[in-house]
N, C-alpha and C positions, 0 to 999 in steps of 0.2 A: 861302411854304417853311416858315415857323414852324407854320402850321395844319397842313400835311401830316405833320410830324413828331409834333404832338400826336395826330393821329388813328391813327397808325399803331404808336404807343408799345406801346398794350395788346397788339396783335397780336404786336409783336416779342417782349414778355415772356412771352405765352403760347407763341410759338414756341420760345424759350429752355427753357422748362418742359419741353415737349413733347419736345425734342431731348435734354435733359438725363436726362429719365426713360426715353427709348428706350435712350440711351446707357449708364445705370446699370443697366437691366435687362438688356442685352446683355452687358455686361461682368460683371455678378452671375451670370448664368446660365452664362456661359463659365467663371467661377470654379468653380461647383457641378459643371460637367461634367470639368473638367480635372484629370488625376492632380496629387497632391500631390508635394512634392519630398522622395520617399522613394527613394534610390537603390538600397538593398540593405535585407533583412529586419531590422528592429530591435525590441528590447524596450522598450515604453513604458510606464511605471507611472504610474497615477493614485493617488496616497496618499488613504487615508481621511480624509474631513473635507475633501478639496479643493473649492473653488468652481470655477464655471466660468470664471471670471477668471483663477484659478491654472492651470487647463487650457489656457486661450487663451495664456496667458504663457509656459508650459512648451513648447507647440508651437512658438510663433515662436521660442524660445531653440534647439530642435532645427534650426531652419531649415527646418520643414516647411511651414508656411504662407507664402504671399505676399501675403495681405490678410487679415489678423485681424480687419478691420473686416466684411468681407463674412462671413466665419465666424461671428462673433459676431451678427451680424443675422439669419442663417441660424437658428442655434442657439435664439436666443432668441424668434425670431418663430413658429417651429414649435413651440416649448415643450419641446424636447428638452434645453436648457441644465440644467432642473431634474430631468432623469432620467438623468444621467450616472451611471456606476456606477464605483466604485472597483476597481481591479485591475492586473494585469500583463499588457499585451496585445503579441500578435506582430502588428506593422505589416509590410506587405508592399508593393513597389512597384507603382505603378498605381492605388492607392486614391484615390478621389476624396474631396472633403469630404463628399458625402453619405454616402457608404460608411463613412468613419472615424466619423462620428457614429453611426451605425447599430451600429456595433460597440461603441461606448462606452456605448450605450443598453441593447444587449441581452445584453452581457457575452460576446459570441462572440470567437473568436481569443484566449481567454485562455490565457496560457503554463501549460502543465501541467509539473508536477515529479513525481517518482516516488522511492518508496524500497521496497526490497525485505526483507520478512521471510523469512527464509531457513529452509526445512524442516530441522528438526534443531536448531535455536537453542535455547538455553535462555531463560528470562524474563530473566536477566541478561543474555545476548547482545542480545536484542530491545531492552531498555531502552537499552543503550550505543548501539546503531544509531541510536534514536529521538534519543538525547541529542546525537549527534554530527552530526545532519542540520541544516544551516545555514540551512534555509528555515522549517521549521516553527516556529511560536511555541511557547515551552516554558511550559506551564502546571502541569505536575506538579511538586509541591512539591521533591520530592528523588529522584525516580526510583527510588524503594524500591517493594517489592511492597504495602505498606500504602498509600502514597500511590496508586498505582495503583487498588487494589481500593476505596479510599475514593472516589475521584474518578469511577470508573465504576459506583459503586455495585453492585459484585459481591458477592455472598454467600458465595461460596467463600472458605475460609480461605487458600487457596494459588491463585497466578494462574497457575502453570506450565501451560503447553499450552493455554490458553483463548483463544488468538489464531489466527487461520487465517493460515498463510504463503503470502504471494502478492506482487506487485508493485502497488503502490497509488499511483495518480495523484491528485495534489491541486494547488490553486491557493495562490500565495502569500497568506497570512492565514489559512491553515488551522493549527489547534493540534495539538499532539500528542495531546492528549485526544480530540479529534474523529476523528484518523486511528485511533487505537486502539480507539475505539468501534466504528467499521467493520469491524475485524479482529476484534474480539471478536463482534459480531454475526452476521457471516459465518461464524465457526468454529459458532457456536450453530446457525445455520440448516443448515449441512451436516450436521453431527452429527445433528440431528434428523430430516433427510430419510435419510440413511443408516441410521440406526437403525429407521426405520420400515420399511425394506426388508430387514432383517438375516436371515441365515439363523436356522433354528430350533435350539433344544437347545444355545445357546452358553453358555459358564459365566460370563456376565456378569449382575450383577443390574440395573445401569444402564448408560445412554449414557456416562457419565463412565467407568466401568469399561472400555468399548470404546475410549474416548479414550486411557486408560492403555496398553492394549495396543498402540493405534495409534503411539504416542510410542516404545514400545520397538521395533517394527518399524523405525520410520523411522530410528532410530539404528543398527539391524542392517544394514541394507542400502540400497545406493542403486539397486540392480538391480530394475527394475519386475517382471521375470520371477520374482523370488524372494519378493516381499512376501507373496503367499497362501501360499506353501509354509513362510514362516517362522512366519506367522500359525498354520498348521496345526500345526506342531511345538508352540508353545506352548499352544494350545487343547488339544491331548491330553495334554499334560503337567498343565495345570490339571486335567482330568478324571480323570487317574490319580492326583491328589494328589502329583504330583512337585514339586519346587521348579523354578522357571523357570530358575535359573543363567544369567543372561544379563549379560554384562560391563557392557553401558551403564549398568545400575542400579548397579552396583559404582562405576562411575566417576562417576556423579551424586553417589552416597553420600559419596565421596572430596572433591568439589569442588575447591577450589585445592590439594589435597594431590597431585592426579593429574598426574603427570609424563610420560606417554606409555606407560607400562608397569603393568600390574597384577601384583603379587607374591603369593605364596601368603598372607602374613599379610593382605594388603588383602581377601582373600576372607572373613576373619573378622570384619570391621568390624560393630559392632553398630549397625545402622541398619535401619530398616524398608524402606529402599530395596536393601538388600544381598539379592537373591533367592539368593543360595547360603546364606544363614542362615535365611531366612523363606519360608515358603510363600506362594503366591498372589501377587496383584499389588501393587506398591508402592503407597503411599497416594495418589499423584498421579501425572499425567503427568510425564515427564522432559525433554520437549522439545515443541517445535511440530510438529504431525503436519500433513500434506497430505492431500488428499482421497483419493488413492491408497493411503495407509497406513490410513485410517479404513476404506475400502471393504475392503481385506484383513484388517482385524481382524474384520470382520463377514461376511467370505465366505472363511472359511479353506479352503484346498485340502485336499480328504480325500487319505488315505495312511496309512501307519503309521511314518514316521520320527519319531523322538524327540530326534534329537541333530543338530546341525550345527556344522561348523566352518570359519573363514576359509580359502581356498585362497591366500591373500594376493594375489589378482588380481582383487579386488572381487567374487569369486563365493564360494560355500559348498559344501562337501560334506556331503550329508544321510545321515545313517545310521539303522537301525532298531533296532541292539544297541548295548549299551555298548561289547563288544569291537570291533565294527566302526567305532565313534566313536573308541575309543582308537587304534586303527591309524591312522585318518586322522588324528588330531592327531600322532602322531609323524611321518606322512609331511609333512604340510603345516605344522607349527607347530614341531617339534622336527628335523624334517629328518633322521629316522633310518630 
């Protein structure tokens, strides 16, 4: 009897090893193919500098893993543990361990945040919007124009109007400077392309002049149907050596003194932005101009109107003569 046990012991050990291996492999394979314990979509953040051990511990604390040992074995054996990328991820139900690791190493399913730079915003409005965003990393020193120009290495003396108004998507970890660079280069690209396709014989020396005009158009109307018409009025006034006499430039010149109304004395402000006092374009844009306004500035509508006045319903009345314009002012503004 003793001899029988001696002879069969190695086989028994071998049998145990094979059985355990089969069980481990089957259980391990089942783990990799079974959805994790994610009941509803959730945002999961891997902080910069996190180790795989930190990740495994955090997943366990979220009760996502039911076997952290298998998860670690798979990640380290495959070499994926060293390729995990920090970020803010959107995890959804039905994800398996293999799928979640693929997400973490590819950077997919990253949560996208957004911020909108609005057409017609001044540089002060834009910087305030950037400053108040709670997701962007703040690297600008003091959110001043000088800080902005220095950080982005912009050679212009004034940053007004140099950024493209649009909705920008970004991931957590993006800085204010990175986002503003995108807006700056986007504006440069759009302006360059539009300038290359401009109409002939326009009263602009450079594409920057066109951007200044576009910013005025942006502030004058929100109606797409009127942009080219207003551009036509201003282009004809420039060609006829007439002052632009546009209220938005006066409002810009007034700055914080503007309280909602322009008085007669405001039209006499001694500022190069006061187009009631000085001929030509103001020295810089007065707001962020969208592509439609830029296009209108470079493709003004032909006609003979030299004046326009608000009808107080979002639209304008266009006039050929000063008498017609004065009558329109009395009708729509003075209510006489």
